[in-house]
C-alpha positions in Angstrom: -10.7 -15.4 -3.5 -7.6 -13.4 -2.7 -4.7 -13.7 -5.1 -1.7 -15.7 -3.8 1.2 -13.4 -3.1 4.8 -14.4 -2.8 7.5 -12.7 -0.9 9.6 -10.5 -3.2 12.8 -12.6 -2.5 10.9 -15.8 -3.4 9.5 -14.3 -6.5 13.0 -13.1 -7.6 14.4 -16.6 -7.0 11.6 -18.1 -9.1 12.2 -15.7 -12.0 15.9 -16.1 -11.8 15.5 -19.9 -12.0 13.3 -19.6 -15.0 15.9 -17.3 -16.7 18.7 -19.8 -16.0 16.7 -22.8 -17.2 15.7 -20.9 -20.3 19.3 -20.0 -21.1 20.5 -23.6 -20.6 17.6 -24.8 -22.8 18.5 -22.4 -25.5 22.1 -23.6 -25.5 21.1 -27.2 -25.8 18.2 -26.6 -28.2 20.0 -24.4 -30.8 21.7 -26.8 -33.3 23.7 -24.3 -35.1 26.9 -23.1 -33.4 26.4 -25.3 -30.3 29.6 -25.1 -28.3 31.6 -28.1 -27.2 31.4 -29.6 -23.7 33.7 -27.0 -22.2 31.6 -24.2 -23.9 28.4 -25.7 -22.6 29.8 -25.8 -19.1 30.8 -22.1 -19.3 27.4 -21.3 -20.8 25.6 -23.1 -17.9 27.7 -21.3 -15.3 27.0 -17.9 -17.0 23.3 -18.8 -17.2 23.2 -19.6 -13.5 25.1 -16.5 -12.6 22.7 -14.3 -14.7 19.7 -15.9 -13.1 21.1 -15.5 -9.6 21.8 -11.8 -10.3 18.0 -11.2 -10.3 17.9 -12.3 -6.6 20.4 -9.6 -5.7 18.7 -6.7 -7.6 16.6 -5.5 -4.6 19.5 -5.5 -2.1 22.7 -5.1 -4.1 21.8 -3.5 -7.4 25.3 -2.4 -8.5 26.8 -5.9 -7.9 23.8 -7.6 -9.5 24.1 -5.4 -12.7 27.9 -6.2 -12.9 27.2 -10.0 -12.5 24.5 -9.8 -15.1 26.6 -8.0 -17.6 29.7 -10.2 -17.1 27.7 -13.4 -17.2 25.9 -12.1 -20.3 29.2 -11.3 -22.0 30.5 -14.8 -21.2 27.4 -16.4 -22.5 27.6 -14.3 -25.7 31.2 -15.4 -26.2 30.5 -19.2 -26.1 26.9 -19.3 -27.4 26.2 -16.2 -29.5 23.2 -17.8 -31.3 21.4 -18.6 -28.0 20.5 -15.1 -27.0 21.8 -11.5 -26.6 24.1 -11.2 -23.7 22.3 -14.2 -22.3 18.8 -12.8 -21.5 20.0 -9.4 -20.5 16.5 -8.0 -21.1 15.4 -9.7 -17.8 18.0 -7.9 -15.5 17.3 -4.7 -17.5 13.6 -5.1 -16.8 14.4 -5.5 -13.1 16.5 -2.3 -13.0 13.9 -0.2 -14.7 11.2 -1.6 -12.4 13.2 -0.8 -9.2 14.8 2.5 -10.2 13.5 5.7 -11.8 14.7 6.5 -15.4 17.5 8.8 -14.3 19.1 5.7 -12.7 18.2 3.0 -15.2 18.7 4.8 -18.5 22.5 4.5 -18.3 22.2 0.7 -18.3 19.9 0.8 -21.2 22.4 3.0 -23.0 25.2 0.5 -22.3 23.2 -2.4 -23.6 22.1 -0.5 -26.7 25.6 0.6 -27.4 26.8 -3.0 -27.3 23.9 -4.2 -29.6 25.8 -3.6 -32.9 28.0 -6.5 -31.9 25.1 -8.7 -33.2 25.7 -7.3 -36.7 29.0 -9.2 -36.6 28.0 -12.3 -34.8 24.5 -12.8 -36.0 23.6 -10.4 -38.8 20.9 -7.8 -39.3 18.0 -9.9 -38.1 19.8 -10.7 -34.8 20.6 -7.1 -34.4 17.0 -6.0 -34.7 15.8 -8.8 -32.4 18.4 -7.8 -29.8 17.6 -4.1 -30.0 13.9 -4.8 -29.8 14.2 -7.1 -26.8 16.4 -4.6 -25.0 14.0 -1.7 -25.5 11.0 -3.9 -24.7 12.6 -5.1 -21.4 13.3 -1.6 -20.2 9.9 -0.3 -21.2 8.1 -3.1 -19.5 9.9 -2.5 -16.3 9.3 1.3 -16.5 5.6 0.7 -17.0 5.4 -1.6 -14.0 7.3 1.0 -11.9 4.9 3.7 -12.9 1.9 1.6 -11.9 3.5 0.8 -8.6 4.2 4.6 -8.0 0.6 5.5 -8.8 -0.7 2.7 -6.5 1.5 4.0 -3.7 0.4 7.6 -4.2 -3.3 6.4 -4.1 -2.7 4.5 -0.9 -1.0 7.6 0.7 -4.0 9.7 -0.4 -6.5 7.3 1.1 -4.5 7.2 4.4 -4.4 11.0 4.5 -8.1 11.3 3.8 -8.9 8.8 6.5 -6.7 10.5 9.0 -8.4 13.8 8.2 -11.8 12.2 8.7 -10.7 10.7 12.0 -9.4 14.1 13.1 -12.8 15.6 12.4 -14.4 12.8 14.3 -12.1 13.4 17.3 -12.9 17.1 17.1 -16.6 16.3 17.1 -16.3 14.0 20.1 -14.3 16.4 22.2 -16.3 19.6 21.2 -19.7 17.9 21.7 -18.8 16.3 25.1 -17.2 19.5 26.4 -20.3 21.5 25.4 -22.5 19.1 27.2 -20.3 19.2 30.3 -20.4 23.0 30.3 -24.2 23.0 30.0 -24.5 20.4 32.8 -22.0 22.3 35.0 -24.0 25.5 34.5 -27.2 23.7 35.4 -25.6 22.3 38.5 -24.4 25.7 39.6 -27.9 27.2 39.1 -29.7 24.6 41.3 -26.8 23.7 43.7 -28.4 25.5 46.7 -32.1 25.1 46.0 -32.1 21.6 44.5 -29.0 19.7 45.5 -30.4 16.5 44.1 -30.7 18.1 40.7 -27.1 19.4 41.0 -26.0 15.9 42.0 -27.8 14.5 38.9 -26.1 17.0 36.7 -22.7 16.1 38.1 -23.5 12.4 37.5 -24.4 13.2 33.9 -21.1 15.1 33.5 -19.3 12.0 34.7 -21.2 9.7 32.4 -20.6 11.9 29.4 -16.9 12.1 30.3 -16.6 8.3 30.5 -18.5 7.9 27.2 -16.3 10.4 25.5 -13.2 8.6 26.8 -14.5 5.2 25.6 -15.3 6.7 22.1 -11.9 8.3 21.9 -10.3 5.0 22.8 -12.2 3.2 20.1 -11.2 5.8 17.5 -7.6 5.6 18.5 -7.7 1.9 18.2 -9.2 2.3 14.8 -6.4 4.6 13.8 -3.8 2.0 15.0 -5.4 -1.1 13.4 -7.6 0.3 10.7 -10.5 -1.9 11.9 -13.3 -0.4 14.0 -13.7 -1.9 17.5 -17.2 -3.5 17.5 -17.3 -3.4 21.3 -16.7 0.4 21.4 -19.5 2.9 21.8 -21.6 3.7 18.8 -23.9 6.6 19.6 -26.9 6.8 17.3 -30.3 8.5 16.8 -31.9 5.8 18.9 -30.1 7.4 21.9 -31.7 10.8 21.6 -34.4 10.0 24.2 -31.8 8.9 26.7 -29.8 12.1 26.1 -32.9 14.2 26.5 -33.8 12.4 29.8 -30.3 13.0 31.2 -30.5 16.7 30.4 -34.0 16.9 31.9 -32.7 15.2 35.1 -30.3 18.1 35.4 -33.1 20.6 35.5 -33.0 21.7 31.9 -36.1 22.1 29.8 -35.8 19.6 26.9 -38.2 18.9 24.0 -37.7 16.2 21.4 -39.5 16.8 18.1 -39.8 14.1 15.5 -40.8 14.5 11.9 -41.0 12.1 9.0 -40.9 8.3 9.0 -38.5 6.2 11.1 -35.8 4.7 9.0 -33.0 2.4 9.7 -29.7 4.3 9.3 -27.0 2.3 7.4 -23.5 2.7 8.7 -22.1 3.9 11.9 -21.0 7.2 10.4 -24.5 8.2 9.5 -25.8 7.3 12.9 -23.0 9.1 14.7 -23.4 12.2 12.5 -27.2 12.3 13.0 -26.8 11.8 16.7 -24.3 14.6 17.1 -26.3 16.9 14.9 -29.5 16.5 16.9 -27.7 16.7 20.2 -25.8 19.8 19.3 -29.0 21.4 18.0 
């Protein structure tokens, strides 16, 4: 079963809502230093603002960082025991996930530089927790970004390899068909006066090979556009060697088909196509 995937904007909204709800819960759940009604209202507004900033990270990173820092500072002012700059580790994780270190380390430096404030408001234990959460948030985002970069590079490599394979296939189709058409044209020229019916058969064969090549090229180009092979397109295989030999013989060429070994069922279109071209070119 395929994993359920959310749109990035929807996922950002869900995570932002979780952050906001978590901050409000912390304000209401911490008995020590709970602010009054006005302080709770300010904390709720700051929590909602910091949660909403996550929804802006992908489109307006600078404004989102500013909102997260201001909301975190406001939250820290009214409820210092409920978190460190709110949950600043969440926006920091987003920034390091979306931007390379040269663009995210400055925010990490700002948050780390502000961390000693916890020594005044919460003591040494709060300082260690705040510093650890800050570094953990940035590291988590950077690891996720690195994995995403590696996956993107792997996808690009696969696409490049597939394009190279299709280019080779196109070259094989064109070279093989042109070679056959040259042979058939030469045969037609040799028997044009003495055996006009053979010359006509050779010209018909040239036409058939040209149409088959165009159909195969069309199928390959459709595969390059959609990434899904067209099952209705031509799939030449080793079982068509006899028909090919017959068409060449009809043009007046001496053709012999030699078989060796046991007949096996080829798995995959690529193997059939490769074997068919190898035998025909031989």
